VOKE-137319 format. One record per residue (C-alpha): x, y negated, z; chain. Coordinates in steps of 0.05 Angstrom, whole numbers, plus 32768, in hexadecimal, padded with zeros to 4 digits. Each point is the difference from the previous one (the first is absolute). Layout:
BEGIN
<atom px="X" py="Y" pz="Z" mol="A"/>
...
END
This chain:
BEGIN
<atom px="8069" py="8261" pz="7F11" mol="A"/>
<atom px="8036" py="8022" pz="7FD7" mol="A"/>
<atom px="8013" py="7FBD" pz="7FE1" mol="A"/>
<atom px="8003" py="7FE1" pz="8046" mol="A"/>
<atom px="802D" py="8038" pz="8019" mol="A"/>
<atom px="802E" py="7FF8" pz="7FC4" mol="A"/>
<atom px="8003" py="7FB5" pz="800C" mol="A"/>
<atom px="8012" py="8008" pz="804A" mol="A"/>
<atom px="8036" py="8033" pz="7FF0" mol="A"/>
<atom px="801E" py="7FD6" pz="7FC8" mol="A"/>
<atom px="7FFD" py="7FBD" pz="8024" mol="A"/>
<atom px="800F" py="8014" pz="8048" mol="A"/>
<atom px="801F" py="8046" pz="7FFC" mol="A"/>
<atom px="7FD2" py="801C" pz="8036" mol="A"/>
<atom px="7FC1" py="802B" pz="8005" mol="A"/>
<atom px="7FBA" py="7FE2" pz="8003" mol="A"/>
<atom px="7FFB" py="8016" pz="8049" mol="A"/>
<atom px="8040" py="7FDC" pz="8014" mol="A"/>
<atom px="7FEA" py="7FC2" pz="7FD8" mol="A"/>
<atom px="7FBE" py="7FFD" pz="8027" mol="A"/>
<atom px="8025" py="800B" pz="8042" mol="A"/>
<atom px="802E" py="7FC4" pz="7FF2" mol="A"/>
<atom px="7FC9" py="7FD5" pz="7FE2" mol="A"/>
<atom px="7FD4" py="8007" pz="803E" mol="A"/>
<atom px="8036" py="7FE4" pz="802E" mol="A"/>
<atom px="8011" py="7FC7" pz="7FD0" mol="A"/>
<atom px="7FCB" py="7FCA" pz="8007" mol="A"/>
<atom px="8028" py="7FD0" pz="7FD5" mol="A"/>
<atom px="7FFF" py="8031" pz="7FC6" mol="A"/>
<atom px="7FB6" py="800D" pz="800A" mol="A"/>
<atom px="7FF1" py="7FB5" pz="8001" mol="A"/>
<atom px="8029" py="7FF3" pz="7FC1" mol="A"/>
<atom px="7FDC" py="8038" pz="7FDB" mol="A"/>
<atom px="7FBB" py="7FE8" pz="8017" mol="A"/>
<atom px="8013" py="7FBA" pz="7FE7" mol="A"/>
<atom px="8012" py="801C" pz="7FBC" mol="A"/>
<atom px="7FC0" py="8028" pz="7FFD" mol="A"/>
<atom px="7FD7" py="7FC2" pz="8011" mol="A"/>
<atom px="8022" py="7FD9" pz="7FC9" mol="A"/>
<atom px="7FF4" py="8036" pz="7FCB" mol="A"/>
<atom px="7FB7" py="8007" pz="8014" mol="A"/>
<atom px="7FF7" py="7FB5" pz="7FFD" mol="A"/>
<atom px="801F" py="7FFF" pz="7FBA" mol="A"/>
<atom px="7FCF" py="8036" pz="7FE9" mol="A"/>
<atom px="7FC5" py="7FDB" pz="8021" mol="A"/>
<atom px="8011" py="7FBE" pz="7FDF" mol="A"/>
<atom px="800A" py="8020" pz="7FBC" mol="A"/>
<atom px="7FBE" py="8024" pz="8006" mol="A"/>
<atom px="7FDA" py="7FBE" pz="800A" mol="A"/>
<atom px="8021" py="7FDF" pz="7FC5" mol="A"/>
<atom px="8042" py="7FE2" pz="8016" mol="A"/>
<atom px="8045" py="8003" pz="7FE0" mol="A"/>
<atom px="8030" py="8012" pz="8037" mol="A"/>
<atom px="804C" py="7FF6" pz="7FFF" mol="A"/>
<atom px="802C" py="8017" pz="8039" mol="A"/>
<atom px="8030" py="7FCE" pz="8021" mol="A"/>
<atom px="8045" py="8018" pz="8013" mol="A"/>
<atom px="8009" py="800D" pz="804A" mol="A"/>
<atom px="8049" py="7FEA" pz="7FFB" mol="A"/>
<atom px="8013" py="7FDB" pz="7FBF" mol="A"/>
<atom px="8046" py="7FFB" pz="7FE4" mol="A"/>
<atom px="8027" py="7FD5" pz="8031" mol="A"/>
<atom px="7FDC" py="801B" pz="803D" mol="A"/>
<atom px="7FC7" py="7FE4" pz="802A" mol="A"/>
<atom px="801C" py="7FB9" pz="7FF9" mol="A"/>
<atom px="7FF1" py="8005" pz="7FB5" mol="A"/>
<atom px="7FB7" py="800F" pz="800D" mol="A"/>
<atom px="7FD3" py="7FC8" pz="7FE7" mol="A"/>
<atom px="7FDE" py="7FD7" pz="8037" mol="A"/>
<atom px="7FBF" py="8006" pz="7FD8" mol="A"/>
<atom px="8005" py="804B" pz="7FF3" mol="A"/>
<atom px="800C" py="801E" pz="8044" mol="A"/>
<atom px="7FC9" py="8032" pz="7FF4" mol="A"/>
<atom px="7FF9" py="8044" pz="7FE0" mol="A"/>
<atom px="7FD9" py="7FF2" pz="7FBF" mol="A"/>
<atom px="7FEE" py="7FCB" pz="7FCD" mol="A"/>
<atom px="7FB9" py="8009" pz="7FE7" mol="A"/>
<atom px="7FD3" py="7FDE" pz="7FCD" mol="A"/>
<atom px="7FC0" py="8014" pz="7FDC" mol="A"/>
<atom px="800C" py="8030" pz="7FC6" mol="A"/>
<atom px="7FFB" py="7FDD" pz="7FBD" mol="A"/>
<atom px="8016" py="7FBC" pz="801B" mol="A"/>
<atom px="803E" py="7FE4" pz="7FDD" mol="A"/>
<atom px="800B" py="7FC1" pz="8029" mol="A"/>
<atom px="803E" py="8003" pz="802D" mol="A"/>
<atom px="7FD5" py="7FFD" pz="803F" mol="A"/>
<atom px="800B" py="8037" pz="8034" mol="A"/>
<atom px="7FEE" py="800D" pz="8048" mol="A"/>
<atom px="8033" py="801E" pz="802F" mol="A"/>
<atom px="7FE6" py="8038" pz="802C" mol="A"/>
<atom px="8021" py="8017" pz="8040" mol="A"/>
<atom px="7FED" py="8046" pz="8018" mol="A"/>
<atom px="8005" py="8013" pz="804A" mol="A"/>
<atom px="7FE9" py="8037" pz="802E" mol="A"/>
<atom px="7FE2" py="7FF2" pz="8045" mol="A"/>
<atom px="8029" py="7FFA" pz="803F" mol="A"/>
<atom px="800C" py="8047" pz="8018" mol="A"/>
<atom px="8008" py="7FF0" pz="804A" mol="A"/>
<atom px="7FCE" py="7FC8" pz="8007" mol="A"/>
<atom px="7FDA" py="8020" pz="803A" mol="A"/>
<atom px="8040" py="800D" pz="8027" mol="A"/>
<atom px="8017" py="7FB8" pz="7FF6" mol="A"/>
<atom px="7FBB" py="7FE7" pz="8017" mol="A"/>
<atom px="8006" py="802D" pz="803E" mol="A"/>
<atom px="7FC1" py="8027" pz="7FEC" mol="A"/>
<atom px="801D" py="803E" pz="8021" mol="A"/>
<atom px="7FE3" py="7FDE" pz="803E" mol="A"/>
<atom px="7FB3" py="8002" pz="8007" mol="A"/>
<atom px="8001" py="7FBD" pz="8024" mol="A"/>
<atom px="8021" py="7FE0" pz="7FC3" mol="A"/>
<atom px="7FCE" py="8022" pz="7FD3" mol="A"/>
<atom px="7FC8" py="7FE2" pz="8029" mol="A"/>
<atom px="801F" py="7FBA" pz="7FFA" mol="A"/>
<atom px="8009" py="8002" pz="7FB4" mol="A"/>
<atom px="7FBB" py="801E" pz="7FF2" mol="A"/>
<atom px="7FDF" py="7FCC" pz="802C" mol="A"/>
<atom px="8025" py="7FC7" pz="7FDC" mol="A"/>
<atom px="7FE9" py="801A" pz="7FBD" mol="A"/>
<atom px="7FB7" py="800C" pz="8014" mol="A"/>
<atom px="7FDD" py="7FE0" pz="803A" mol="A"/>
<atom px="8034" py="7FC9" pz="8009" mol="A"/>
<atom px="8011" py="7FF4" pz="7FB7" mol="A"/>
<atom px="7FE3" py="7FB9" pz="7FFA" mol="A"/>
<atom px="802B" py="7FEA" pz="803C" mol="A"/>
<atom px="803D" py="8024" pz="7FE4" mol="A"/>
<atom px="7FF8" py="7FDD" pz="7FBD" mol="A"/>
<atom px="7FFE" py="7FBC" pz="8021" mol="A"/>
<atom px="803B" py="800F" pz="802D" mol="A"/>
<atom px="802C" py="801C" pz="7FC8" mol="A"/>
<atom px="7FF0" py="7FC7" pz="7FD0" mol="A"/>
<atom px="800D" py="7FCA" pz="8035" mol="A"/>
<atom px="8040" py="8022" pz="8017" mol="A"/>
<atom px="801A" py="8004" pz="7FB8" mol="A"/>
<atom px="7FEF" py="7FB8" pz="7FF2" mol="A"/>
<atom px="8025" py="7FEB" pz="803F" mol="A"/>
<atom px="803E" py="8028" pz="7FEC" mol="A"/>
<atom px="7FFD" py="7FE2" pz="7FBB" mol="A"/>
<atom px="7FF9" py="7FB8" pz="8018" mol="A"/>
<atom px="803C" py="8009" pz="802F" mol="A"/>
<atom px="802B" py="801F" pz="7FC9" mol="A"/>
<atom px="7FEC" py="7FCA" pz="7FCF" mol="A"/>
<atom px="8011" py="7FC8" pz="8031" mol="A"/>
<atom px="8044" py="801F" pz="8010" mol="A"/>
<atom px="8010" py="800C" pz="7FB6" mol="A"/>
<atom px="7FED" py="7FB9" pz="7FEA" mol="A"/>
<atom px="8028" py="7FE2" pz="8039" mol="A"/>
<atom px="803E" py="8021" pz="7FE3" mol="A"/>
<atom px="7FEC" py="7FFC" pz="7FB7" mol="A"/>
<atom px="7FD6" py="7FC1" pz="7FF6" mol="A"/>
<atom px="800B" py="8001" pz="7FB4" mol="A"/>
<atom px="7FE3" py="8046" pz="7FF7" mol="A"/>
<atom px="7FB5" py="800E" pz="7FFF" mol="A"/>
<atom px="7FEA" py="8038" pz="802E" mol="A"/>
<atom px="7FCB" py="802E" pz="7FE0" mol="A"/>
<atom px="7FB7" py="7FFA" pz="8016" mol="A"/>
<atom px="7FDD" py="802F" pz="8031" mol="A"/>
<atom px="7FCF" py="802C" pz="7FDB" mol="A"/>
<atom px="7FE5" py="8039" pz="802A" mol="A"/>
<atom px="7FBD" py="8021" pz="7FF5" mol="A"/>
<atom px="7FD4" py="7FE4" pz="8037" mol="A"/>
<atom px="7FD6" py="803F" pz="800C" mol="A"/>
<atom px="803A" py="8032" pz="7FF9" mol="A"/>
<atom px="803D" py="7FDC" pz="801A" mol="A"/>
<atom px="8047" py="8015" pz="8011" mol="A"/>
<atom px="8014" py="8046" pz="7FEB" mol="A"/>
<atom px="7FB6" py="8011" pz="7FF8" mol="A"/>
<atom px="7FC8" py="8011" pz="8031" mol="A"/>
<atom px="7FD9" py="8038" pz="7FDE" mol="A"/>
<atom px="7FB8" py="8003" pz="8018" mol="A"/>
<atom px="7FE4" py="8039" pz="802B" mol="A"/>
<atom px="7FC4" py="7FD4" pz="8014" mol="A"/>
<atom px="7FC1" py="8027" pz="800E" mol="A"/>
<atom px="8022" py="8042" pz="8012" mol="A"/>
<atom px="7FFC" py="7FF4" pz="804B" mol="A"/>
<atom px="7FD6" py="7FD1" pz="8029" mol="A"/>
<atom px="8030" py="7FF8" pz="803A" mol="A"/>
<atom px="8045" py="800F" pz="801B" mol="A"/>
<atom px="7FE3" py="8037" pz="802B" mol="A"/>
<atom px="7FE4" py="8022" pz="7FC2" mol="A"/>
<atom px="8044" py="8000" pz="7FE0" mol="A"/>
<atom px="801F" py="801B" pz="8040" mol="A"/>
<atom px="7FCD" py="8038" pz="8003" mol="A"/>
<atom px="800D" py="8012" pz="7FB7" mol="A"/>
<atom px="804C" py="8002" pz="800A" mol="A"/>
<atom px="7FF9" py="802B" pz="803E" mol="A"/>
<atom px="7FD8" py="8033" pz="7FD9" mol="A"/>
<atom px="8042" py="8015" pz="7FE0" mol="A"/>
<atom px="8039" py="8028" pz="8020" mol="A"/>
<atom px="803E" py="7FD8" pz="8011" mol="A"/>
<atom px="802B" py="802B" pz="7FD2" mol="A"/>
<atom px="7FD9" py="7FE4" pz="7FC4" mol="A"/>
<atom px="8023" py="7FBD" pz="800D" mol="A"/>
<atom px="8046" py="801C" pz="7FFC" mol="A"/>
<atom px="8032" py="7FE9" pz="7FCB" mol="A"/>
<atom px="7FFA" py="8044" pz="7FDE" mol="A"/>
<atom px="7FB4" py="7FFC" pz="7FFE" mol="A"/>
<atom px="8005" py="7FBE" pz="7FDB" mol="A"/>
<atom px="8033" py="801D" pz="7FCF" mol="A"/>
<atom px="7FD3" py="803D" pz="7FF4" mol="A"/>
<atom px="7FC1" py="7FD5" pz="7FF7" mol="A"/>
<atom px="7FDF" py="8022" pz="803C" mol="A"/>
<atom px="7FF9" py="7FC1" pz="802B" mol="A"/>
<atom px="7FBB" py="7FDE" pz="8003" mol="A"/>
<atom px="801E" py="7FBE" pz="7FE9" mol="A"/>
<atom px="802B" py="7FEF" pz="7FC3" mol="A"/>
<atom px="8021" py="7FBC" pz="7FF6" mol="A"/>
<atom px="800C" py="7FEB" pz="7FB8" mol="A"/>
<atom px="8038" py="7FCD" pz="7FFB" mol="A"/>
<atom px="8033" py="7FE9" pz="7FCE" mol="A"/>
<atom px="804B" py="8004" pz="800D" mol="A"/>
<atom px="802B" py="7FCD" pz="7FDC" mol="A"/>
<atom px="8040" py="7FF4" pz="8027" mol="A"/>
<atom px="8029" py="7FDD" pz="7FCA" mol="A"/>
<atom px="802A" py="7FC4" pz="8016" mol="A"/>
<atom px="7FF9" py="7FC4" pz="7FD1" mol="A"/>
<atom px="8015" py="7FB7" pz="7FFD" mol="A"/>
<atom px="7FCC" py="7FD2" pz="7FE1" mol="A"/>
<atom px="800A" py="7FC4" pz="7FD2" mol="A"/>
<atom px="8003" py="7FCF" pz="803A" mol="A"/>
<atom px="8034" py="8029" pz="8025" mol="A"/>
<atom px="7FD7" py="8025" pz="8034" mol="A"/>
<atom px="8018" py="8048" pz="800D" mol="A"/>
<atom px="7FCD" py="8031" pz="801A" mol="A"/>
<atom px="7FEE" py="804A" pz="7FFF" mol="A"/>
<atom px="7FCB" py="800B" pz="7FCC" mol="A"/>
<atom px="7FF9" py="7FF9" pz="7FB4" mol="A"/>
<atom px="7FF8" py="7FBD" pz="7FE0" mol="A"/>
<atom px="7FBA" py="7FF0" pz="7FE7" mol="A"/>
<atom px="801D" py="7FF5" pz="7FBB" mol="A"/>
<atom px="8022" py="8044" pz="7FF8" mol="A"/>
<atom px="7FC4" py="8023" pz="7FE0" mol="A"/>
<atom px="7FB9" py="7FF1" pz="7FEC" mol="A"/>
<atom px="7FDB" py="803C" pz="801C" mol="A"/>
<atom px="800F" py="802F" pz="8039" mol="A"/>
<atom px="7FE6" py="8047" pz="7FF6" mol="A"/>
<atom px="7FFB" py="802A" pz="803F" mol="A"/>
<atom px="7FFA" py="804C" pz="7FFE" mol="A"/>
<atom px="7FD7" py="8017" pz="803D" mol="A"/>
<atom px="8015" py="8049" pz="7FFC" mol="A"/>
<atom px="8024" py="8004" pz="8043" mol="A"/>
<atom px="7FC0" py="7FEB" pz="8025" mol="A"/>
<atom px="7FC8" py="801C" pz="7FD4" mol="A"/>
<atom px="8020" py="803F" pz="7FE4" mol="A"/>
<atom px="7FEE" py="7FE8" pz="7FBA" mol="A"/>
<atom px="8027" py="7FD6" pz="7FCE" mol="A"/>
<atom px="7FD1" py="7FC4" pz="7FFD" mol="A"/>
<atom px="8013" py="7FB8" pz="7FF6" mol="A"/>
<atom px="7FED" py="7FBB" pz="801A" mol="A"/>
<atom px="8019" py="7FC0" pz="7FDF" mol="A"/>
<atom px="800F" py="7FB8" pz="8013" mol="A"/>
<atom px="8019" py="7FC1" pz="7FDD" mol="A"/>
<atom px="803E" py="7FEA" pz="8026" mol="A"/>
<atom px="7FE8" py="7FB7" pz="7FFE" mol="A"/>
<atom px="7FC1" py="8015" pz="8025" mol="A"/>
<atom px="8024" py="8021" pz="803A" mol="A"/>
<atom px="800A" py="7FD8" pz="8041" mol="A"/>
<atom px="8048" py="7FE8" pz="7FFF" mol="A"/>
<atom px="802D" py="8000" pz="803C" mol="A"/>
<atom px="7FEC" py="7FCA" pz="8031" mol="A"/>
<atom px="8046" py="7FE3" pz="8005" mol="A"/>
<atom px="8012" py="8008" pz="7FB6" mol="A"/>
<atom px="7FC8" py="7FF9" pz="7FCE" mol="A"/>
<atom px="802C" py="8019" pz="7FC6" mol="A"/>
<atom px="8008" py="8044" pz="8022" mol="A"/>
<atom px="7FCD" py="8038" pz="8004" mol="A"/>
<atom px="7FF9" py="8026" pz="8042" mol="A"/>
<atom px="801D" py="8045" pz="800A" mol="A"/>
<atom px="7FC4" py="8025" pz="801C" mol="A"/>
<atom px="7FBB" py="7FEE" pz="7FE7" mol="A"/>
<atom px="7FC7" py="8028" pz="8020" mol="A"/>
<atom px="7FCE" py="8015" pz="7FCA" mol="A"/>
<atom px="7FD3" py="802F" pz="8026" mol="A"/>
<atom px="7FF6" py="8029" pz="803F" mol="A"/>
<atom px="7FE1" py="8043" pz="7FF1" mol="A"/>
<atom px="7FDB" py="8026" pz="8037" mol="A"/>
<atom px="7FE3" py="8045" pz="8007" mol="A"/>
<atom px="7FBF" py="7FDE" pz="8014" mol="A"/>
<atom px="7FF9" py="7FED" pz="7FB6" mol="A"/>
<atom px="8020" py="8040" pz="7FE5" mol="A"/>
<atom px="803E" py="7FD7" pz="7FF0" mol="A"/>
<atom px="7FDD" py="7FD6" pz="7FCB" mol="A"/>
<atom px="8011" py="7FB6" pz="7FFC" mol="A"/>
<atom px="7FCD" py="7FD8" pz="8027" mol="A"/>
<atom px="8008" py="7FC4" pz="7FD2" mol="A"/>
<atom px="8039" py="7FEA" pz="7FD2" mol="A"/>
<atom px="8009" py="7FB6" pz="800C" mol="A"/>
<atom px="801C" py="7FCC" pz="7FD1" mol="A"/>
<atom px="8035" py="7FF6" pz="7FE7" mol="A"/>
<atom px="8003" py="804B" pz="7FF4" mol="A"/>
<atom px="7FDD" py="8024" pz="7FC6" mol="A"/>
<atom px="7FF3" py="8049" pz="7FEF" mol="A"/>
<atom px="8006" py="7FF3" pz="7FB6" mol="A"/>
<atom px="803B" py="7FE2" pz="7FDA" mol="A"/>
<atom px="7FD5" py="7FE0" pz="7FCA" mol="A"/>
<atom px="7FD3" py="7FDF" pz="8033" mol="A"/>
<atom px="803C" py="7FE5" pz="8026" mol="A"/>
<atom px="801D" py="7FE2" pz="7FC0" mol="A"/>
<atom px="7FBF" py="7FE3" pz="7FE7" mol="A"/>
<atom px="7FEB" py="7FE1" pz="8042" mol="A"/>
<atom px="8044" py="7FE5" pz="8019" mol="A"/>
<atom px="801E" py="7FED" pz="7FBC" mol="A"/>
<atom px="804B" py="800C" pz="800D" mol="A"/>
<atom px="802F" py="7FD6" pz="7FD5" mol="A"/>
<atom px="8021" py="802A" pz="7FC9" mol="A"/>
<atom px="804C" py="7FFF" pz="7FF6" mol="A"/>
<atom px="802D" py="8008" pz="7FC5" mol="A"/>
<atom px="8023" py="8044" pz="7FFD" mol="A"/>
<atom px="804A" py="8003" pz="8011" mol="A"/>
<atom px="8019" py="803A" pz="7FD5" mol="A"/>
<atom px="8040" py="8006" pz="8028" mol="A"/>
<atom px="7FD5" py="801A" pz="8038" mol="A"/>
<atom px="7FDF" py="8039" pz="7FD9" mol="A"/>
<atom px="800C" py="8049" pz="800F" mol="A"/>
<atom px="7FFF" py="8020" pz="7FBB" mol="A"/>
<atom px="8010" py="8047" pz="8015" mol="A"/>
END
């Protein structure tokens, strides 16, 4: 603690108490620090299971425009002892901090709707989301090719049993909508407030990604969301919704692309819905997500890249 006090005094010129006071009212600073912690913990995790890990510059010389299109991640990794110039790019992210608010889960009626769609009505939801996405895709493809007949529009490649942004399964938890309603009404209304979700006191926790980058793809489509090609593996730190720094992994090529732009990833993938009914344990982790980095790499076989040394952070 003494070293921490000295650091705060030297770097910020204030007391530890004042630092905490300011930090608590600065969600941006808290989010940035959590991101840095997640990156460091991933680096240690990967090294401990036998990977060489090199950090990629957040902002290379020349600014963000100088960032390589194939290295818009946080790390290059390859197996220790390998000398071939074959690396995987890893992007580390935390979960969306206000996912429940954005999904209107401060309202019990909305909670009932989403839980029903992911449990007793999930088969219907899967079919509806897949068909809706395919319809959007077909319309976007037709419009694009009408204006650009010489350019090939990418193929549609959603996972049939987990389409769209993801439909995590809660099947078997409730037998009917009335059972879900009864379960929700067993909790006080104040446990569905925004603060209750922030403090992990609510009976539901929504685990989603948050990737709001704006990108233009190789055929000229501009959209909000990373390009599929920016990195090989997305590593998601679940801390904000589980209270533990634990990771899930996915190959970017395995994620469902945007319906209207197959070269773009979506902003907000839903990985899991945790409930107090299951003591906030994941009901089931569906493909394309994996609990283990090695398993993700072995089973999905991401394509390695050559390292771009101008992108390395050598500090």
